[in-house]
Every structure is written in structure tokens, then in C-alpha cells.
N, C-alpha and C positions, 0 to 999 in steps of 0.2 A: 771234572777228572775226576777222582774221588767223593762218594758221600758220607758225610758222620757216622759213622757204626753207634747204633747206642748203644747201650750198659749192657743190655742182653743178648745182644749180635757178642759184645767184646768178650763177655764173659763164655757164652757158648762156645766161642773159638777156644780160647784159653782151656778152658776145661776139656774140648774132644785135644789138642795137641797132647796136652799135659796126657791124658788117658792115652792117647797113642801112643806119645810117650815113653809111658811105665812111671813119668814123673810125680812125685807126692809130696817131694821137698820144696824148702823156699823156690823161689822165680827168678834164675839168673836173670840181671838190667841191663837194658842195650848200651850201658856205658860203665867206666871205670873209675876208680877214686884215681886224686892226683899222682898216684904214686902208680898207677897202671894197674891194678892189683878188680880181680870183678866185684861187681856187687849185686848181692842179693836183697831181695823183700820176701818175708812172710807175712803174705796176702792169700788173701780169699777173693781175690780179684777185683777189689771196690774199694774205693779211696782216689786221692788226688796221686801219689805214684804210680799206681797202677794204671790208671788212666793216661798216666804224662807215659810212661815206658807205653803202653799200646799206641799211641799217637806218633810218639819217634818210630818205632819199628813198621808202623804201617808207612811212612815216610822215608825209612830206608830200603820197603819192601819196595816202592815205587821207585825208588833208584834207582835199583840194581835191574828191573824190569827197565829203566829210559836206557839206563848200559849195555843190557843185553840187546836192546835192539839198535843201537847206535852201533855195537859191534858186526852186527848182524849186515847192516846197512855199507860199512866200513870194509869188510873182507870183499877179496875178487871174487869172481865167478868162478864157479867148478868149470 
């Protein structure tokens, strides 16, 4: 399936994404608090939480791709 990304690859992707989006502040994390509030992390792209967020986002993207493929296969032919 997907090969693990190196820390340098993750940082490069994050930097490119942030630059393209004009982001310079805290990073929005892919989870919420128990109360449903958004979570942010002030980070340089390294560390346990940044890596955890990268891994969770990667899983979420993979699941989204699989869901789209399933939806394409399930729709009736045009």
C-alpha cells in the first residue's frame, strides 16, 4: 500500500501546503476535544504530535480515496 514517509517528506509536504494556503499560524489537528472543539498545535513540523497528526491525516486521505472508488463502482452506468 503506502510506504511510510520520512520526516523530511512530511515536513516538505506540510511546508508546501502551508505556503500554498498562506498559513503561518498554529496547525489544525485532525481531531477534536471531547467537547467537540477544534485542536491546534504550534509546531515546527517535528515531534510526536505532529507525526501523529501526519499519520492520521494519511489514513483519512486513504480512506477517502477508497470511499470515492467504492462510490464510483456503485453508481449506475451513464
